[in-house]
GUBA-135382 format. One record per residue (C-alpha): residue in three letters; x, y, z. Coordinates in steps of 0.25 Angstrom, whole numbers, padded with zeros to 4 digits, always signed. Example, Ala and Ser with C-alpha at 12.3 -4.5 7.8 and 13.67 -1.06 7.14 Angstrom:
<rs>
Ala+0049-0018+0031
Ser+0055-0004+0029
</rs>
This chain:
<rs>
Met+0578+0808+0437
Pro+0586+0800+0447
Ser+0601+0803+0450
Ser+0611+0793+0452
Asp+0616+0788+0466
Ala+0631+0787+0463
Ser+0641+0798+0462
Pro+0644+0802+0447
Ala+0658+0801+0449
Ser+0656+0786+0451
Arg+0648+0784+0439
Val+0657+0791+0428
Thr+0670+0784+0428
Leu+0673+0774+0417
Asp+0679+0760+0421
Ala+0692+0760+0413
His+0691+0745+0410
Ala+0677+0747+0406
Leu+0681+0759+0397
Asn+0691+0750+0390
Arg+0682+0739+0388
Leu+0672+0748+0381
Val+0683+0755+0372
Asp+0689+0741+0368
Gly+0674+0737+0365
Leu+0671+0748+0356
Val+0684+0746+0348
Glu+0683+0731+0347
Thr+0668+0728+0346
Gly+0661+0741+0345
Tyr+0654+0739+0358
Phe+0656+0738+0373
Val+0647+0732+0384
Gly+0650+0733+0399
Ser+0644+0735+0412
Asp+0655+0744+0419
Ile+0654+0757+0413
Val+0642+0764+0421
Asp+0640+0764+0436
Ala+0629+0756+0441
Gly+0623+0767+0449
Leu+0622+0776+0437
Cys+0616+0765+0429
Arg+0605+0764+0440
Ala+0603+0779+0440
Leu+0601+0779+0426
His+0592+0768+0426
Asp+0583+0775+0436
Glu+0582+0787+0427
Ile+0578+0780+0415
Arg+0567+0773+0424
Thr+0563+0787+0428
Leu+0562+0792+0414
Ala+0554+0779+0410
Ala+0544+0782+0421
Ala+0543+0796+0418
Asp+0541+0793+0403
Ala+0553+0802+0400
Leu+0558+0791+0390
His+0556+0793+0375
Ala+0554+0783+0363
Ala+0567+0782+0356
Gly+0568+0782+0341
Ile+0577+0779+0331
Gly+0586+0789+0321
Arg+0589+0804+0325
Gly+0584+0818+0321
Asp+0573+0818+0310
Gln+0576+0803+0309
His+0571+0799+0323
Arg+0559+0791+0324
Leu+0553+0780+0334
Arg+0554+0766+0330
Arg+0549+0757+0341
Asp+0551+0745+0331
Ile+0566+0749+0332
Arg+0568+0755+0346
Gly+0560+0754+0358
Asp+0567+0762+0369
Ala+0563+0775+0376
Ile+0574+0785+0378
His+0578+0798+0387
Trp+0591+0805+0384
Leu+0601+0808+0394
Thr+0602+0822+0397
Arg+0610+0823+0410
Glu+0597+0826+0417
Ser+0601+0816+0429
Gln+0614+0813+0437
Ala+0614+0799+0431
Gln+0613+0804+0417
Arg+0624+0814+0419
Asp+0633+0803+0426
Tyr+0631+0794+0414
Leu+0633+0804+0403
Gln+0646+0808+0411
Leu+0650+0794+0410
Met+0648+0793+0395
Ala+0655+0806+0394
Glu+0667+0799+0400
Leu+0666+0787+0392
Gln+0665+0796+0379
Arg+0678+0802+0383
Gln+0685+0788+0385
Ile+0679+0783+0372
Asn+0685+0794+0365
Arg+0698+0793+0372
Ala+0699+0779+0368
Leu+0693+0779+0354
Tyr+0694+0793+0349
Leu+0679+0792+0345
Gly+0676+0807+0345
Leu+0664+0804+0354
Phe+0657+0819+0356
Glu+0645+0816+0366
Phe+0636+0806+0372
Glu+0621+0805+0371
Ala+0612+0795+0379
His+0598+0791+0383
Phe+0591+0782+0392
Ala+0584+0771+0385
His+0572+0763+0390
Tyr+0568+0750+0382
Pro+0554+0745+0388
Pro+0551+0729+0386
Gly+0550+0726+0372
Ser+0558+0737+0366
Phe+0571+0735+0358
Tyr+0581+0743+0348
Arg+0583+0736+0335
Thr+0598+0734+0330
His+0605+0748+0327
Leu+0616+0756+0326
Asp+0617+0769+0335
Ser+0625+0777+0323
Phe+0629+0775+0309
Gln+0643+0774+0303
Gly+0645+0788+0297
Arg+0635+0795+0306
Ala+0640+0790+0319
Asn+0637+0802+0328
Arg+0635+0791+0339
Val+0648+0783+0341
Val+0647+0775+0353
Ser+0634+0770+0359
Thr+0632+0767+0374
Val+0621+0759+0381
Leu+0620+0759+0396
Tyr+0610+0749+0402
Leu+0603+0752+0414
Thr+0593+0742+0418
Pro+0597+0734+0430
Asp+0595+0719+0432
Trp+0592+0716+0417
Pro+0584+0703+0416
Ala+0590+0692+0408
Asp+0578+0691+0399
Gly+0576+0705+0398
Gly+0581+0707+0384
Gly+0585+0721+0380
Glu+0600+0718+0376
Met+0608+0726+0367
Ala+0612+0717+0355
Ile+0625+0722+0349
Tyr+0627+0717+0335
Ala+0640+0716+0326
Thr+0644+0729+0318
Asp+0645+0722+0305
Asp+0631+0714+0307
Ala+0620+0720+0315
Thr+0614+0706+0315
Arg+0625+0699+0323
Glu+0623+0701+0338
Leu+0636+0703+0346
Thr+0631+0704+0360
Arg+0619+0708+0368
Val+0620+0717+0380
Arg+0611+0715+0391
Pro+0605+0729+0396
Glu+0608+0727+0411
Ala+0611+0740+0419
Gly+0626+0744+0418
Thr+0629+0738+0405
Phe+0635+0748+0395
Val+0637+0746+0380
Cys+0645+0755+0372
Phe+0646+0753+0356
Leu+0649+0760+0343
Ser+0637+0767+0338
Asp+0639+0764+0323
Arg+0644+0751+0324
Val+0637+0742+0334
Pro+0622+0738+0330
His+0614+0735+0342
Ala+0600+0732+0347
Val+0592+0732+0359
Leu+0585+0719+0360
Pro+0570+0718+0364
Thr+0570+0720+0380
Arg+0559+0713+0390
His+0564+0723+0401
Pro+0564+0738+0403
Arg+0578+0742+0398
Ala+0586+0754+0401
Ser+0598+0760+0395
Ile+0605+0772+0391
Ala+0610+0773+0377
Gly+0620+0783+0373
Trp+0629+0787+0362
Phe+0643+0794+0361
Arg+0643+0803+0348
Arg+0652+0810+0339
Asn+0651+0825+0337
Ala+0642+0827+0325
Ser+0639+0841+0327
Leu+0636+0851+0316
Gly+0634+0865+0319
Gly+0633+0862+0334
Thr+0623+0852+0332
Ile+0626+0837+0336
Asp+0621+0828+0325
Pro+0612+0820+0325
Ala+0603+0826+0335
Arg+0598+0818+0346
</rs>
């Protein structure tokens, strides 16, 4: 896998102003959209990596549900994924940055975030992900969701935006997020309905989730 061309130390420092805006967004609206969380060099390295994975046919069709409930539904979700496992320097740098973000969110909001999981997501032209929540109230193992967009120079007619809907009305659209490289979205997993609108251009991102510890007998539930 390609390695990053910038020093790790330059990419794992959170901007204090951006962090404050992120925390305020989670409290006030349930979501944050910004472009000053992840270093541009790291975004390029991660984009190179997902392109390499796609060329090697190392991405796998994503499904819905977990464990015994997992199934493929291309009428609902059309992306292909690869879980981050620290196998490259870029992955390690990104996961280190998210670990620092986890500490800062816990310090500010006392959410008890325990771990972070993430995968690359590639949407080919014509694909989408229908409106959904990442978790459900009362079963909120996933507490805070993140998306980092990786595709540079996103065309104006490319489609593929993330549509964010009102917490009390999943048909009322609040905003659309253009999937341009470096844009970072963070939102409450069980409160913010969202969708990926049909894309007309190959779309690359990293989807991630900060989770609470729902371990039972040493096993984290639900299983990946």
